[in-house]
C-alpha positions as CSV (number, residue, x, y, z in Angstrom):
1,X,-69.2,87.8,145.0
2,X,-66.9,90.5,143.9
3,X,-64.8,92.6,146.2
4,X,-67.0,95.7,145.4
5,X,-70.2,93.7,146.3
6,X,-68.8,92.5,149.5
7,X,-67.7,96.0,150.5
8,X,-71.2,97.3,149.7
9,X,-72.9,94.8,152.0
10,X,-70.5,95.6,154.9
11,X,-71.8,99.0,155.5
12,X,-75.6,98.0,155.3
13,X,-77.6,96.2,158.1
14,X,-79.4,93.1,157.1
15,X,-82.0,92.5,159.8
16,X,-85.4,93.7,161.0
17,X,-84.7,95.9,164.0
18,X,-81.1,97.0,163.8
19,X,-78.1,95.9,165.8
20,X,-78.5,94.6,169.3
21,X,-75.6,95.3,171.8
22,X,-74.6,91.9,173.0
23,X,-71.0,90.8,174.1
24,X,-69.2,89.0,171.3
25,X,-68.6,85.4,171.8
26,X,-70.5,85.0,175.1
27,X,-71.7,81.4,175.4
28,X,-72.5,82.0,178.9
29,X,-75.1,84.4,177.8
30,X,-76.9,81.8,175.5
31,X,-79.1,79.1,177.2
32,X,-78.6,76.8,174.1
33,X,-74.8,77.2,174.6
34,X,-74.4,77.0,178.3
35,X,-77.1,74.2,178.9
36,X,-79.0,72.8,175.9
37,X,-76.4,71.5,173.5
38,X,-74.2,69.9,176.2
39,X,-77.2,68.4,178.1
40,X,-78.6,66.9,174.9
41,X,-75.2,65.6,173.7
42,X,-74.5,63.9,177.2
43,X,-78.0,62.1,177.1
44,X,-78.1,61.2,173.3
45,X,-74.6,59.8,173.2
46,X,-74.7,58.0,176.5
47,X,-74.6,55.0,174.1
48,X,-73.8,55.2,170.5
49,X,-76.8,55.5,168.1
50,X,-77.0,52.7,165.7
51,X,-78.8,54.6,162.9
52,X,-79.6,58.1,161.7
53,X,-83.3,57.5,162.5
54,X,-82.3,56.3,166.0
55,X,-80.4,59.3,166.6
56,X,-83.3,61.6,165.3
57,X,-85.6,59.7,167.7
58,X,-83.3,60.1,170.8
59,X,-83.1,63.9,170.1
60,X,-86.9,64.2,170.0
61,X,-87.3,62.0,173.1
62,X,-84.5,64.0,175.1
63,X,-86.2,67.3,174.1
64,X,-89.5,66.1,175.4
65,X,-87.8,65.2,178.7
66,X,-87.1,68.8,179.4
67,X,-89.5,69.8,182.2
68,X,-90.8,73.3,183.2
69,X,-88.6,73.0,186.3
70,X,-85.6,72.5,184.2
71,X,-86.5,75.5,182.1
72,X,-87.1,77.5,185.2
73,X,-83.6,76.6,186.5
74,X,-82.0,77.5,183.1
75,X,-83.9,81.0,183.2
76,X,-82.4,81.6,186.7
77,X,-78.8,80.8,185.6
78,X,-79.4,83.0,182.5
79,X,-80.4,85.9,184.8
80,X,-77.4,85.2,187.0
81,X,-75.0,85.2,184.1
82,X,-76.5,88.6,182.8
83,X,-75.8,90.0,186.4
84,X,-72.2,88.7,186.3
85,X,-71.5,90.0,182.9
86,X,-72.7,93.5,184.0
87,X,-70.6,93.2,187.1
88,X,-67.6,92.4,185.0
89,X,-68.4,95.2,182.5
90,X,-68.8,92.8,179.6
91,X,-65.6,90.7,180.5
92,X,-64.9,87.2,181.7
93,X,-67.0,86.3,184.7
94,X,-66.7,82.6,185.2
95,X,-64.7,83.3,188.4
96,X,-67.7,85.1,189.8
97,X,-69.9,81.9,189.7
98,X,-70.2,80.4,193.2
């Protein structure tokens, strides 16, 4: 891509509904970041998978083990994190967790 093409793209929105205000680099506001990836990694790699197919099967099995209660707990934590983020005016809020 030429410099001119890159410049042209920077001033145009590519998306459906426009920009969404969201604190940058805020993994505590993404359930996938603050729960899912770490949870799956700890379960899947408790022992080393022996094949790619074995790894895939572990991923599927562990995803199937996520219960409605776990999802409810994640949602509550997400709501708490939103509150903490607002209390800290978009700044760091890990120190606010009890």
